[in-house]
C-alpha positions as CSV (number, residue, x, y, z in Angstrom):
1,M,43.7,11.2,37.0
2,K,45.7,10.5,33.8
3,R,45.3,6.8,34.5
4,L,41.5,7.1,34.9
5,F,41.3,9.1,31.6
6,A,43.4,6.5,29.8
7,V,41.2,3.6,31.1
8,A,38.0,5.5,30.1
9,F,39.5,6.2,26.6
10,A,40.5,2.6,26.1
11,A,37.0,1.4,27.2
12,S,35.4,3.8,24.7
13,L,37.6,2.5,21.9
14,L,36.6,-1.1,22.8
15,A,32.9,-0.3,23.2
16,G,32.5,1.5,19.9
17,P,32.6,-1.6,17.7
18,L,30.2,-3.4,20.1
19,Y,27.5,-0.8,19.4
20,A,28.3,-0.8,15.7
21,A,27.8,-4.6,15.5
22,E,24.2,-4.2,16.9
23,P,21.7,-5.2,14.3
24,D,20.0,-2.2,12.6
25,K,16.3,-2.1,13.4
26,D,15.6,0.0,10.3
27,D,17.1,-2.3,7.8
28,P,16.1,-1.2,4.3
29,M,14.9,-4.7,3.3
30,V,12.8,-4.9,6.4
31,Q,11.3,-1.5,5.6
32,L,10.6,-2.5,2.0
33,E,8.8,-5.7,3.1
34,R,6.8,-3.7,5.6
35,V,5.8,-1.2,2.9
36,K,4.9,-4.0,0.5
37,K,2.7,-5.7,3.2
38,E,0.9,-2.4,3.9
39,D,0.3,-1.8,0.2
40,R,-1.1,-5.3,-0.2
41,A,-3.4,-4.8,2.7
42,S,-4.6,-1.4,1.3
43,V,-5.3,-2.9,-2.1
44,D,-7.2,-5.7,-0.5
45,R,-9.4,-3.3,1.5
46,Q,-10.1,-1.2,-1.6
47,F,-11.0,-4.3,-3.6
48,D,-13.4,-5.5,-0.8
49,R,-15.0,-2.0,-0.6
50,T,-15.5,-1.9,-4.4
51,M,-17.0,-5.3,-4.5
52,Q,-19.4,-4.4,-1.7
53,L,-20.5,-1.3,-3.6
54,H,-21.1,-3.2,-6.9
55,S,-22.6,-6.3,-5.6
56,S,-25.5,-4.9,-3.7
57,K,-28.6,-7.0,-4.4
58,D,-31.2,-4.4,-3.8
59,A,-30.0,-2.2,-6.7
60,A,-31.6,-2.9,-10.1
61,P,-29.3,-3.4,-13.0
62,V,-29.0,-0.3,-15.2
63,K,-29.7,-0.8,-18.9
64,I,-27.1,1.0,-21.0
65,D,-27.7,1.8,-24.7
66,P,-24.4,3.0,-26.1
67,W,-26.0,3.7,-29.5
68,S,-28.8,5.9,-28.1
69,N,-27.3,9.1,-29.3
70,M,-26.6,7.7,-32.8
71,R,-30.2,7.0,-33.7
72,G,-32.5,9.6,-34.9
73,P,-36.0,10.3,-33.5
74,D,-37.7,8.5,-36.4
75,D,-35.8,5.2,-36.2
76,T,-38.2,2.8,-34.7
77,K,-38.2,-1.0,-34.7
78,G,-41.6,-1.3,-36.5
79,K,-40.7,0.9,-39.4
80,K,-39.0,-0.6,-42.5
């Protein structure tokens, strides 16, 4: 029995470094690259969605007059 225990103990001591040498699947650099790739894909999807919203051809262009609230009611083009 002591001999079996000694062999099992020796085998566990030798097997420990074998498992420690196994490549880590959750390597920080691999995780970082995966996150960057997902972020790029997300930004691309948001950009495409925004471009589709703003490039619709059936919508008429909106005329914006930024000075409309600065003019008074009697300021007309014909009056000088």
